[in-house]
C-alpha positions in Angstrom: 178.3 138.6 166.2 175.3 141.0 165.9 172.3 140.3 168.2 170.0 140.3 165.0 171.3 138.7 161.9 168.0 138.0 160.1 165.1 140.6 160.3 161.6 140.1 159.1 159.7 143.4 158.5 156.0 143.1 158.1 154.5 145.7 155.9 150.9 146.6 155.2 151.3 150.1 153.8 149.7 152.0 156.6 151.5 155.0 158.3 152.4 152.7 161.2 153.7 150.1 158.8 155.8 152.7 157.0 157.2 153.8 160.3 158.0 150.4 161.5 159.8 149.4 158.2 161.9 152.6 158.4 162.9 151.6 161.9 163.5 148.2 160.9 165.5 149.2 157.9 167.8 151.6 160.0 168.4 148.7 162.4 169.2 146.2 159.4 171.6 148.7 158.0 173.4 149.1 161.4 173.6 145.4 162.1 174.2 144.4 158.4 171.3 142.0 158.9 169.8 139.9 156.3 166.4 141.6 155.6 163.0 140.1 154.6 159.8 141.9 154.0 156.4 140.3 154.3 153.0 141.6 152.9 150.0 139.5 153.8 146.6 139.3 152.3 144.6 138.3 155.4 141.6 136.6 154.0 140.5 135.1 157.4 137.7 137.6 157.6 135.9 136.3 154.5 133.2 133.9 154.6 133.7 130.4 153.3 131.2 130.8 150.6 132.4 131.3 147.1 130.8 133.4 144.5 131.9 135.8 141.6 131.9 138.9 143.6 134.1 137.3 146.4 136.5 136.1 143.7 136.7 139.6 142.3 137.3 141.1 145.7 139.9 138.5 146.4 141.7 139.4 143.0 141.6 143.2 143.9 142.8 142.7 147.4 145.5 140.4 146.2 146.7 142.8 143.7 146.7 145.6 146.3 148.7 143.4 148.7 151.3 142.5 146.0 151.6 146.2 145.2 152.2 147.0 148.9 155.1 144.5 148.8 156.6 146.0 145.7 156.2 149.6 147.1 158.0 148.3 150.4 160.8 146.7 148.5 161.3 150.0 146.5 161.2 152.1 149.7 163.9 149.7 151.4 166.0 150.0 148.2 165.7 153.8 148.2 167.0 153.7 151.8 169.9 151.4 151.0 168.6 148.0 152.2 168.4 145.0 150.0 165.4 142.8 151.0 163.9 139.7 149.8 160.2 140.1 149.4 157.5 137.5 150.6 153.8 137.6 149.8 151.4 135.3 151.8 147.7 134.7 152.1 145.8 133.7 155.3 145.7 134.7 158.9 148.3 137.3 159.5 149.6 135.8 163.0 149.8 132.4 161.3 151.6 133.7 158.2 154.1 135.8 160.2 155.1 133.0 162.5 155.3 130.5 159.7 157.7 132.6 157.7 159.6 133.7 160.5 160.2 130.2 161.7 161.1 128.9 158.2 163.5 131.9 157.8 164.9 131.3 161.4 164.7 135.2 161.9 166.0 136.8 165.0 163.7 139.7 165.0 160.2 140.6 163.7 159.3 144.4 163.1 155.7 145.3 163.0 153.9 148.7 163.1 151.2 149.3 165.7 148.5 152.0 166.1 147.4 152.1 169.7 143.7 151.8 170.2 141.6 151.0 173.2 141.1 147.6 174.6 137.4 147.4 173.2 138.6 148.5 169.6 141.3 145.9 169.7 139.0 143.1 170.8 136.3 144.2 168.3 138.7 144.0 165.3 140.4 140.8 166.4 143.8 142.5 166.7 145.7 140.5 169.4 149.5 140.9 169.2 149.7 138.7 172.4 148.9 135.8 170.1 152.0 136.5 168.0 154.2 137.0 171.1 152.9 133.5 172.5 153.9 131.8 169.3 157.5 133.1 168.8 160.8 132.5 170.6 162.7 135.6 169.3 162.4 139.2 169.4 159.4 141.4 168.2 159.6 145.0 167.9 156.3 146.9 167.7 156.9 150.4 166.4 154.0 152.5 167.9 152.6 155.4 165.9 150.3 158.1 167.7 
């Protein structure tokens, strides 16, 4: 039995995300693991107010996130990996953990660009929150 039977790749279209997806795809191929790809529209930074401009921005951002998912599925297919695509809106940490739990994945693969502690705090990036919420493997592919 392979150590990872079901892998969730989190993809945002960044160079770090592409590197992580490539690494996760290679691992999925070697292990013949069921593969899932997640693209998230993280709208947690938007204000709670609703107006025409914010609705238009949401539609543009949503279209971009869905295109990122299609691009990821196409890249995986070109690399010989069949993956099920998932699109979600909301806080990235919440959505990753929700889908990972519902799919009962063994491993999550995420790209990461190292930054200083202050930059990580300022942007709200906190991978420790994800690690605190899951009970399975998380692979951060670090790009320099």
